Residue frames relative to the residue before (quaternion, step in Angstrom):
aa qw qx qy qz dx dy dz
M 1.0000 0.0000 0.0000 0.0000 0.00 0.00 0.00
A 0.6676 0.5078 -0.3320 0.4316 3.64 0.83 -0.70
S 0.6376 0.5344 -0.3233 0.4510 3.48 1.09 -0.75
R 0.5809 0.5908 -0.3013 0.4719 3.50 1.16 -0.88
I 0.6977 0.4924 -0.2471 0.4579 3.61 0.80 -1.07
K 0.6331 0.5126 -0.2820 0.5068 3.47 1.25 -0.95
R 0.6443 0.5746 -0.2782 0.4211 3.59 0.98 -0.84
I 0.7125 0.4588 -0.2109 0.4872 3.45 1.16 -1.00
A 0.5970 0.5592 -0.3205 0.4775 3.38 1.37 -0.67
R 0.6576 0.5157 -0.2915 0.4655 3.52 1.11 -0.91
S 0.6231 0.5286 -0.3241 0.4768 3.64 1.13 -0.56
I 0.6280 0.5076 -0.3072 0.5036 3.49 0.98 -0.85
D 0.6714 0.4749 -0.3023 0.4820 3.67 0.78 -0.90
D 0.6223 0.5273 -0.3868 0.4303 3.62 0.91 -0.58
V 0.6019 0.5646 -0.3032 0.4764 3.47 1.03 -1.05
T 0.7010 0.4751 -0.2591 0.4645 3.69 0.62 -1.11
R 0.6190 0.5267 -0.3479 0.4673 3.62 0.96 -0.85
A 0.6447 0.5635 -0.2945 0.4243 3.54 1.00 -1.22
V 0.7751 0.3896 -0.1824 0.4628 3.53 0.71 -1.19
W 0.7793 0.3391 -0.1862 0.4930 3.60 0.95 -0.84
D 0.7741 0.3555 -0.2657 0.4515 3.68 0.45 -0.94
E 0.7406 0.4020 -0.2517 0.4760 3.72 0.90 -0.58
S 0.5853 0.5991 -0.3674 0.4043 3.64 1.25 0.25
G 0.4455 -0.6744 0.4733 0.3502 3.49 -1.05 0.22
P 0.7671 -0.4139 0.2507 0.4213 3.59 -1.39 0.25
L 0.6230 0.5268 -0.3223 0.4801 3.68 1.09 -0.78
T 0.6586 0.4957 -0.3010 0.4795 3.65 0.78 -0.80
K 0.6517 0.5023 -0.3214 0.4687 3.54 0.83 -1.03
A 0.6077 0.5755 -0.3092 0.4516 3.66 0.88 -1.00
V 0.7325 0.4475 -0.2670 0.4380 3.59 0.69 -1.22
V 0.6440 0.5246 -0.3393 0.4416 3.56 1.14 -0.90
L 0.6315 0.5711 -0.3119 0.4215 3.55 1.01 -1.03
V 0.6723 0.5007 -0.2726 0.4722 3.50 0.89 -1.12
L 0.6505 0.5220 -0.3214 0.4484 3.52 0.90 -0.92
L 0.6867 0.4786 -0.3046 0.4545 3.56 0.85 -0.88
V 0.6462 0.4963 -0.3009 0.4955 3.65 1.01 -0.84
V 0.6781 0.4809 -0.3476 0.4336 3.70 0.69 -0.69
T 0.7251 0.4268 -0.1843 0.5080 3.53 0.99 -0.96
A 0.4411 -0.7597 0.4134 0.2397 3.63 1.29 0.04
T 0.5141 0.6464 -0.4261 0.3692 3.37 1.34 0.44
A 0.4253 0.6578 -0.4776 0.3980 3.62 1.27 0.13
I 0.6266 0.5358 -0.4276 0.3708 3.68 0.87 -0.71
P 0.7808 0.2712 -0.2827 0.4867 3.79 0.63 -0.55
L 0.6573 0.5596 -0.3560 0.3579 3.69 0.84 -0.43
V 0.6165 0.5804 -0.3350 0.4133 3.46 1.03 -0.82
P 0.7276 0.4092 -0.2878 0.4694 3.58 0.79 -0.88
I 0.5857 0.5878 -0.3397 0.4429 3.58 1.22 -0.47
A 0.6812 0.4465 -0.2781 0.5091 3.44 1.14 -0.89
L 0.6373 0.4753 -0.3924 0.4626 3.75 0.86 -0.53
A 0.6647 0.4768 -0.3490 0.4572 3.62 0.83 -0.78
A 0.6278 0.5191 -0.3672 0.4489 3.70 1.00 -0.56
R 0.6463 0.5109 -0.3227 0.4660 3.54 1.00 -0.86
Y 0.6238 0.5150 -0.3427 0.4777 3.67 0.95 -0.66
V 0.7051 0.4662 -0.2888 0.4495 3.63 0.75 -0.91
A 0.6761 0.5013 -0.2979 0.4504 3.46 1.02 -0.95
N 0.7268 0.3995 -0.2582 0.4955 3.65 1.00 -0.64
R 0.5583 0.6259 -0.4026 0.3667 3.67 1.10 0.17
């Protein structure tokens, strides 16, 4: 079970790195505005942060 959680966390972390860490400032701004306007930033940001923590642990 722990390996499955870590694998899922690694996958989420890969997606967030592809969208956030490897993007330019304009893409980051567009993604951030889109998340805030649609109110999906509220659940997605904590999930992404937790996944990054678990994946790098």
